[in-house]
C-alpha positions in Angstrom: 0.0 0.0 -0.1 1.5 3.4 -1.1 2.1 5.9 1.7 0.9 9.6 0.8 3.3 12.3 1.5 2.2 15.3 4.1 1.6 17.5 1.1 -0.6 15.0 -0.6 -2.5 14.5 2.6 -3.0 18.3 2.8 -4.3 18.3 -0.9 -6.8 15.3 0.1 -8.1 17.4 3.0 -8.3 20.6 1.2 -9.4 19.5 -2.3 -11.0 16.2 -1.9 -12.9 16.9 1.1 -13.6 20.5 0.2 -12.7 21.6 3.5 -11.0 24.7 2.3 -12.2 26.7 -0.5 -9.4 27.1 -3.2 -8.8 30.6 -2.7 -8.6 30.6 1.1 -5.9 27.9 0.7 -3.7 30.4 -1.4 -4.6 33.1 1.0 -3.4 30.9 3.9 -0.2 29.9 2.1 0.7 33.8 1.6 -0.2 34.5 5.3 2.6 32.2 6.2 5.3 34.1 4.4 5.5 37.3 6.3 6.1 35.2 9.3 9.8 34.6 7.9 10.5 38.3 8.3 11.0 40.3 11.4 9.6 40.5 14.2 8.6 36.7 13.8 12.0 35.4 12.5 10.8 32.1 11.2 12.6 31.8 7.8 11.8 28.2 7.3 8.0 29.0 6.8 9.2 31.0 3.6 10.3 27.8 2.0 7.2 26.0 3.3 4.8 28.9 2.0 6.5 28.8 -1.4 6.6 24.9 -1.7 2.7 24.9 -0.9 2.1 27.7 -3.5 4.4 26.0 -6.2 3.0 22.6 -5.6 -0.6 23.5 -6.3 0.1 25.9 -9.4 -1.2 23.3 -12.0 -4.3 24.8 -13.6 -4.9 27.2 -16.4 -3.1 30.4 -16.6 -6.4 32.2 -15.6 -6.7 30.1 -12.5 -2.9 30.5 -11.8 -3.4 34.3 -11.7 -6.3 34.2 -9.3 -4.1 31.8 -7.1 -1.3 34.2 -7.2 -3.7 37.1 -6.3 -5.0 35.6 -3.3 -1.5 34.4 -2.4 -0.6 38.0 -2.4 -3.6 39.1 -0.5 -2.3 37.1 2.2 1.3 37.8 2.0 0.9 41.7 1.7 -2.3 41.8 3.9 -0.1 40.8 6.8 3.2 42.0 5.8 2.3 45.6 5.1 -0.7 45.9 7.3 1.3 49.1 8.7 0.1 51.1 5.8 -3.2 51.6 7.4 -1.7 53.1 10.6 0.2 55.4 8.6 -2.9 56.7 6.5 -5.2 56.7 9.3 -3.1 58.0 12.2 -1.1 60.5 10.4 -2.6 61.0 7.1 -5.8 62.1 9.0 -8.1 60.1 7.0 -11.1 58.2 8.5 -10.9 54.6 9.2 -13.2 53.5 6.2 -11.1 55.6 3.7 -7.7 54.4 5.1 -9.0 50.8 4.9 -9.9 51.4 1.3 -6.7 53.0 0.3 -4.8 50.3 2.1 -6.7 47.5 0.4 -6.2 49.1 -3.1 -2.5 49.1 -2.4 -2.5 45.4 -1.2 -4.4 44.5 -4.6 -1.6 46.3 -6.4 1.1 44.5 -4.6 -0.7 41.2 -5.1 -0.6 41.6 -8.9 3.0 40.6 -8.9 2.7 37.2 -7.5 -0.2 36.8 -9.6 1.6 37.8 -12.8 4.7 35.5 -11.7 2.0 32.5 -11.6 0.3 33.4 -14.8 3.4 33.5 -16.6 4.7 30.3 -15.1 1.4 28.5 -16.2 1.8 30.0 -19.8 5.2 28.4 -20.1 3.5 24.8 -19.9 6.7 23.2 -18.7 6.0 19.6 -17.6 5.2 19.8 -14.0 7.3 18.8 -11.1 10.8 18.7 -12.9 14.0 20.8 -12.3 13.3 22.9 -15.3 10.0 23.9 -13.9 11.5 24.6 -10.3 14.2 26.8 -12.1 11.5 28.7 -14.0 9.2 29.4 -11.1 12.2 30.6 -9.1 13.6 32.9 -12.0 9.8 34.3 -12.5 9.6 34.9 -8.6 12.7 37.1 -8.5 12.0 38.7 -11.8 8.6 39.7 -10.3 10.2 40.9 -7.3 12.5 43.2 -9.2 9.6 44.6 -11.2 7.7 45.4 -7.9 10.9 47.3 -6.6 11.5 49.3 -9.7 7.9 49.8 -11.4 6.7 53.4 -11.0 8.1 54.5 -7.7 9.1 50.8 -6.6 8.2 49.1 -3.4 11.2 46.8 -2.5 9.8 45.9 0.9 9.5 42.5 2.0 11.9 41.1 -0.6 12.2 37.2 -0.1 16.0 37.5 0.6 15.5 39.9 3.6 13.4 37.2 5.3 16.3 34.9 5.4 18.6 36.9 7.6 18.1 34.3 10.3 19.0 31.2 8.0 22.5 30.1 7.3 21.8 31.2 3.7 22.5 34.8 4.7 26.1 33.9 4.4 25.8 34.4 0.8 24.5 37.9 0.9 27.8 39.6 0.2 28.2 37.6 -2.8 24.8 37.4 -4.6 22.6 40.0 -2.6 19.1 40.1 -1.6 17.8 38.7 -4.9 20.2 35.9 -5.3 19.2 34.7 -1.7 15.7 35.1 -2.8 16.3 32.8 -5.8 18.0 30.1 -3.7 15.3 30.2 -1.2 12.5 30.0 -3.8 14.6 27.1 -5.6 14.8 25.2 -2.4 11.1 25.5 -1.8 10.3 24.0 -5.2 12.9 21.4 -4.5 11.1 20.5 -1.3 7.8 20.1 -3.2 9.6 18.1 -6.1 11.0 15.7 -3.5 7.4 14.8 -2.3 6.3 14.1 -5.8 9.6 12.5 -7.4 10.3 8.7 -7.5 13.1 7.4 -5.0 16.0 8.1 -7.7 14.8 11.7 -8.6 13.9 12.2 -4.9 17.4 11.6 -3.8 18.8 14.2 -6.4 16.3 16.7 -5.2 17.1 16.3 -1.5 21.0 16.5 -2.4 20.3 19.8 -4.1 18.1 21.0 -1.3 21.1 20.2 1.2 23.6 21.8 -1.0 21.5 25.1 -0.9 21.1 24.9 2.8 24.7 23.8 3.9 26.8 25.5 1.1 26.6 28.9 2.7 28.5 27.8 5.8 31.7 27.9 3.6 31.4 31.5 3.7 30.5 32.0 7.3 34.0 33.1 8.5 34.9 34.8 5.3 36.0 38.5 6.0 35.3 40.7 3.1 36.4 43.9 4.8 39.1 45.0 7.2 39.9 47.9 9.5 43.0 49.6 9.9 41.7 52.6 11.7 40.8 53.0 15.6 37.3 52.6 16.6 35.0 55.4 16.5 32.9 56.2 19.6 29.3 56.6 19.0 26.1 58.3 20.6 22.6 57.9 19.4 19.8 60.2 20.7 16.4 58.3 20.8 13.6 60.9 21.6 10.6 58.7 21.4 8.4 61.8 20.4 5.0 61.2 19.1 4.3 62.7 15.8 1.7 64.9 17.3 4.0 66.2 19.9 6.8 66.6 17.3 4.6 69.1 15.2 3.1 70.7 18.1 4.1 74.4 17.9 3.6 74.7 21.9 6.0 71.9 22.5 8.8 72.8 19.9 11.3 74.8 22.1 10.7 71.8 24.7 11.9 69.5 21.9 15.0 71.7 21.2 15.9 71.8 25.0 15.5 68.1 25.2 17.9 67.5 22.3 20.4 70.1 23.7 20.5 68.4 27.1 21.0 64.9 25.7 23.7 66.2 23.5 25.6 67.8 26.4 25.8 64.4 28.0 27.3 63.0 24.8 29.9 65.7 24.2 33.3 64.3 23.6 31.9 61.4 21.7 33.3 61.1 18.3 29.9 60.8 16.4 26.5 62.1 17.9 23.5 61.0 15.8 20.0 62.2 15.9 17.1 60.8 14.0 15.3 61.8 10.8 13.6 65.2 11.1 14.9 65.4 14.7 14.3 69.1 14.1 11.2 69.5 12.0 11.6 73.1 11.1 14.2 74.6 8.4 17.7 75.8 9.8 16.6 79.4 9.2 14.0 79.0 12.1 16.7 77.6 14.5 19.8 79.4 13.5 20.8 80.4 16.9 20.3 76.9 18.4 22.5 75.2 15.3 25.3 77.9 15.9 25.4 76.9 19.6 25.6 73.2 19.0 28.3 73.8 16.2 30.4 75.7 18.6 30.2 73.1 21.5 30.8 70.4 19.1 34.0 71.8 17.7 35.3 72.5 21.2 34.4 69.0 22.4 35.9 67.2 19.3 32.4 65.7 18.3 30.7 65.6 15.1 27.0 65.9 15.1 24.5 64.6 12.4 20.8 65.3 12.5 17.8 65.2 10.4 16.5 68.5 9.4 14.4 69.7 6.3 16.8 71.9 4.2 15.1 74.4 1.5 16.0 73.5 -2.2 17.2 77.1 -2.5 16.9 80.3 -0.2 13.4 81.3 0.1 12.1 78.3 -1.6 9.1 76.6 -0.2 10.2 73.3 -1.4 12.6 71.2 1.0 15.0 68.2 0.9 14.7 65.7 3.7 18.3 66.1 4.7 21.0 65.0 7.1 23.0 67.9 8.4 26.5 68.1 9.9 27.7 70.0 12.7 31.2 70.1 14.4 33.9 67.7 13.2 31.8 66.8 10.2 31.5 68.1 6.6 28.9 67.9 4.0 25.3 67.1 4.1 23.0 64.5 2.4 19.6 64.9 0.6 17.2 61.8 0.7 17.0 60.7 -3.1 14.2 58.1 -2.9 11.3 59.9 -1.4 8.1 57.9 0.1 5.2 58.4 -2.3 2.1 60.1 -0.8 4.0 60.7 2.6 6.8 63.0 1.1 5.5 63.7 -2.1 2.5 63.2 -4.3 3.0 61.5 -7.6 1.6 63.5 -10.6 -1.2 61.1 -11.5 -2.7 61.5 -7.8 -2.7 65.0 -7.4 -6.2 65.7 -8.4 -7.6 62.6 -6.5 -5.6 63.9 -3.3 -7.0 67.2 -3.5 -10.6 65.6 -3.9 -9.9 63.4 -1.0 -8.4 66.3 1.2 -4.9 64.3 1.5 -2.2 66.9 3.0 0.0 68.1 0.4 3.7 66.9 0.4 6.4 69.4 -1.0 9.5 67.4 -0.5 11.9 67.2 -3.4 14.4 64.3 -4.1 18.3 64.8 -3.7 20.7 64.4 -6.5 22.2 60.9 -7.1 25.9 62.0 -7.3 26.1 63.6 -3.8 29.3 64.0 -2.2 29.8 61.7 0.8 29.6 63.0 4.2 33.0 63.1 6.1 33.0 62.4 9.9 36.4 62.9 11.7 37.9 62.5 8.2 36.1 59.2 7.5 33.7 59.0 4.2 30.3 57.6 5.2 27.4 56.2 3.4 24.0 58.0 4.3 20.5 56.5 4.2 17.3 58.0 5.3 14.5 55.7 6.3 12.9 54.1 3.2 16.1 54.3 1.4 17.4 50.9 3.2 15.3 49.1 0.9 17.0 50.2 -2.0 20.3 48.4 -2.3 21.7 50.5 -5.2 21.5 53.8 -3.2 24.0 52.2 -0.9 26.0 50.6 -3.4 26.7 53.8 -5.2 28.3 55.2 -2.1 30.9 52.3 -1.9 33.6 51.2 -1.6 34.5 54.7 -0.4 32.2 54.8 2.6 33.8 53.3 5.6 30.4 52.9 7.5 27.0 53.5 7.1 24.8 56.1 9.0 20.9 55.3 8.6 18.3 57.8 10.1 14.5 57.2 10.4 11.5 58.1 12.3 9.0 55.2 12.2 6.6 57.1 14.3 4.7 57.1 11.0 3.9 53.4 11.3 2.8 53.2 15.0 3.1 49.9 16.9 3.3 47.9 13.8 5.6 45.4 12.1 7.4 48.2 10.0 10.1 49.2 12.4 11.3 45.6 13.1 11.1 44.8 9.2 13.3 47.9 8.8 15.9 46.9 11.4 16.2 43.6 9.8 16.8 45.3 6.5 19.6 47.3 8.0 21.2 44.1 9.4 21.1 42.6 5.7 22.8 45.7 4.2 25.5 45.8 6.7 26.3 42.1 6.0 25.7 42.7 2.3 28.5 45.3 2.0 30.7 44.4 5.0 30.3 47.7 6.8 29.3 48.9 10.5 26.3 50.8 10.6 24.7 53.5 13.0 20.8 53.4 12.9 19.1 56.3 14.6 15.4 55.8 14.9 13.1 58.4 16.8 10.7 55.7 18.3 12.9 52.6 19.0 15.6 50.0 17.9 18.3 52.6 17.4 21.2 50.4 17.2 25.0 49.8 16.0 25.3 46.8 13.8 28.6 45.3 12.9 30.1 44.4 9.5 28.6 40.7 9.7 25.1 42.1 10.4 25.0 41.4 14.1 23.5 44.0 16.4 26.2 44.9 19.0 24.2 47.5 21.0 20.4 48.6 20.6 17.7 50.5 22.5 14.3 49.0 23.0 11.2 50.1 21.0 9.1 52.8 22.0 11.5 54.3 24.9 13.7 57.2 25.0 17.3 57.1 25.9 20.9 57.3 24.7 22.9 54.7 23.0 26.5 54.5 23.4 28.7 52.2 21.5 31.8 51.9 19.3 32.1 51.2 15.5 35.1 50.2 13.4 35.6 52.1 9.8 36.2 49.4 7.3 37.8 49.2 3.9 37.2 46.6 1.2 34.4 45.5 -1.1 32.1 42.4 -1.3 31.5 40.8 -4.6 28.0 42.2 -4.4 29.5 45.7 -4.1 31.4 45.2 -7.4 28.8 43.7 -9.6 25.3 44.4 -7.6 22.3 42.6 -8.6 22.8 42.2 -12.5 24.3 38.9 -12.6 21.5 37.2 -10.8 18.7 39.1 -12.6 20.5 38.2 -16.0 20.6 34.5 -15.0 16.8 34.7 -14.0 16.0 36.2 -17.5 17.8 33.9 -19.4 16.2 30.8 -17.6 12.8 32.5 -18.6 13.9 33.2 -22.2 15.1 29.4 -22.5 11.9 28.2 -21.4 10.1 30.5 -23.8 12.2 29.2 -26.7 11.6 25.7 -25.6 7.9 26.2 -25.6 8.0 27.6 -29.2 10.0 24.5 -30.3 7.4 22.2 -28.7 4.6 24.1 -30.2 6.3 24.0 -33.7 6.9 20.2 -33.1 3.3 19.4 -32.1 2.1 21.6 -35.1 4.3 19.5 -37.4 3.0 16.3 -35.8 -0.5 17.3 -36.3 0.3 18.2 -40.0 1.6 14.9 -40.6 -1.2 13.0 -38.9 -3.6 14.8 -41.2 -1.8 14.2 -44.2 -1.5 10.5 -43.3 -5.2 10.3 -42.8 -6.4 12.4 -45.5 -3.7 12.1 -48.4 -3.8 14.4 -51.0 -5.6 13.0 -54.1 -5.4 15.1 -57.3 -8.7 15.2 -59.3 
């Protein structure tokens, strides 16, 4: 008597018994995927989720599209649920309208796994083969890349980010987030193939699966960068100010006094860092305060970096979201990748935003060729909030930058998953480029992360406090720093192209076979 596999048993329960409607099954599969990311840290669930998704993509292209859509509903419905908090609490829209906008955004994001499933189904590859597994994995990554770049892009919750707690993370400096995502997806499909295949093929799939899981350990102790400089002392101010208090005119001078008092405690530290928009008004409104801070920092030998809006030009009402320097630091950084709707309004939504009464956003994007900030004569890479998700923004500042400074204000997201997801992305980026990183976040998880992605010091979420630690300036480059994501994306594109060519050849062979059969049955007889 043949023993059924666990996945086959699930199919029997869900399909034959009709216990779970098809769309709910795929929604449930998608719901598992965000659990691989912070704060849940269950990377194995990504493999299980994708294995179940791939295992049951065996219908028509139309049904595959719908299955992918509901998979996306589960994935993004939980994974980016914090969007509702941002719109409702701080966009000042009512609950119904906030829920509606969030739902539209989730539908949009769900189109990408739906498109992946649709294109995979259209290839008509023999199911449960290695080529099928490679094709699905390649299409998943190409779908992620499209999601990360189309229109303004949304590279949040890329599959590779969620594998930071798995051994496969040691390959991040080599193949980057997309490469890790491809191997994770391929491992998931191999797991599915292992349940379906016969004994010999099953052994092959198991061996490949183990290679993906175990090979990264070879790179565990590989050092991609080194330090020839003395450690730099760091102090981070985490104010934990609510968004309402931060923009309350009556409390503004208390805010400045608070930052001044906390800075006094850290003077003498080589780098003092404040979060994004620590001072919410332009420099012209607080010129005396900034002058005093500049003089004190110079006397103490400290460099101060703080978030502040800076006008595009004198008298201009448009502003940059900036990182400003005082004391023993030179330069400034203007945020390049702005958050749509929060920091600027896309042109095609301006009329709708006016009708809905959404507050106007007038921030401008900084240039892509900015000079690196120098702190105590060290060049640094700068990132502001959302930019952590965009690897190329960081890569453009390397290998010249000796460490990373990342500032944020996650108060926009309230008590949600976003802050933890962002900290995980910071860890991924540090490991990916082999650089220390200082993270200053207004409302929690301010931290110092080493060049291997480990958190060496951190403050709890939703508390105020001072973080004191040290970091090491690093030099050198990882393979990913040299070649970026191009090799992985090109590899995925070639797999898809190969499958398309093979499909065309099969169609041609089928057409010729049909034509031959017609000629055989109905031979031409001249009159």
